[in-house]
C-alpha positions, -999 to +999 in steps of 0.1 A: -122-205+920-119-168+922-090-151+904-069-127+924-063-097+903-046-064+914-068-034+910-055-011+882-050+025+890-065+052+868-033+073+869-016+080+836+014+060+826+044+077+842+068+061+818+050+075+788+048+109+804+085+110+811+092+097+776+072+125+759+085+151+783+121+142+774+113+138+737+097+173+737+129+187+753+151+170+727+128+182+699+128+218+709+165+219+716+163+222+753+183+190+754+208+196+727+228+169+708+256+156+731+238+167+763+243+142+791+212+129+808+212+112+841+183+093+858+188+113+890+187+147+874+156+139+853+138+123+883+144+154+904+133+178+877+101+159+869+095+150+906+092+112+899+110+082+910+140+069+890+123+038+878+100+054+852+129+076+841+151+045+836+123+029+814+117+061+795+154+064+787+155+028+775+127+036+751+145+067+739+176+047+733+157+021+714+141+048+692+176+063+685+172+096+705+199+089+731+231+069+731+251+052+758+276+076+774+309+069+790+304+069+828+269+077+841+238+084+821+232+087+783+239+114+757+214+130+734+221+115+699+235+138+672+214+150+643+219+131+611+212+150+578+212+118+557+187+101+579+164+131+578+166+130+539+156+094+539+127+100+563+114+128+540+115+105+510+092+080+527+070+107+541+066+123+507+053+091+492+028+086+521+017+122+520+011+121+483-010+090+486-030+105+515-036+137+495-048+117+465-072+097+485-085+127+505-091+146+472-110+116+459-134+122+488-133+160+483-124+162+520-127+197+536-100+201+562-109+222+592-099+258+584-089+263+620-059+241+613-045+268+590-055+296+614-038+279+643-007+271+622-003+307+611-007+319+647+020+295+659+043+305+630+041+341+642+051+332+678+082+318+694+069+285+708+087+259+687+066+230+701+034+248+691+047+252+655+056+215+653+023+204+668+003+226+643+023+212+614+017+177+626-020+183+632-024+195+596-008+164+581-027+141+604-059+157+592-049+147+556-041+112+568-074+109+585-092+123+554-076+096+532-098+070+551-068+046+551-056+041+587-024+024+575-011+057+561-012+075+594+001+045+613+031+043+589+038+080+588+037+085+626+067+061+630+088+088+614+073+120+628+090+116+661+124+120+644+111+148+621+099+167+651+134+168+664+150+182+633+121+206+628+127+219+663+164+226+654+154+244+622+123+263+633+141+281+661+156+304+634+137+297+602+123+327+582+100+306+562+073+297+587+045+317+570+054+303+536+048+268+549+013+277+558+006+292+524+016+258+510-006+240+534-036+262+525-030+255+487-029+218+494-061+220+514-079+238+486-068+213+460-081+184+482-114+202+487-117+208+450-111+171+443-080+177+422-060+147+432-031+153+408-026+189+420-030+179+456-004+152+453+020+174+433+017+203+458+023+181+488+053+164+472+068+198+464+060+209+499+079+179+513+108+185+490+112+221+500+108+213+536+135+186+533+159+210+516+152+239+540+156+217+570+189+202+556+202+237+551+192+249+586+205+217+601+239+222+584+240+257+598+230+246+633+257+219+633+284+242+620+275+268+647+277+242+674+310+229+661+323+265+662+310+270+698+327+237+709+360+247+693+361+281+709 
């Protein structure tokens, strides 16, 4: 008996593409908190049918990036400073563990990660800044040789990307972040596990405080704009 199977197409998954396109727009602020999103509008802008948009919006809702809206469509979820602080606490623990393990191997991170990060920090492309930051931390996760660290950390990075996008649009500390990254990379390469863990914990704490401050400013600015 011959099984009747439908031939699979090699085309990329449209739902995933729509999901990431919308998530990028939410992260870089193009789709601001409170913005109404409708299937029809997104389908037209991305030149796709409404079905993959519907599924992508369902995933975004499940992940907490959009909320049900009165009437048609959904709304971009508000930014939550407390939730961000909680995420950073978890990330700090994972990053410190990854840095310790990477230092135990005296891992040498690709210096181009620092170069690309500094270049992005001098520009205006927020997505490039976020991607460069993520690439650096993922390199440490990979160097730890413990795949569970990256798998756990990446669950939270989607939400961090969003608040980083809100903060980095006006942040004056972009270059300082990469000075900290370079110091962490040197400690790892030197095999100084204690220093590497301490530096990356301090880095995470400063990032959390800076993002909270910027987020508070952004939210107050938006409240003022809405009131006027």
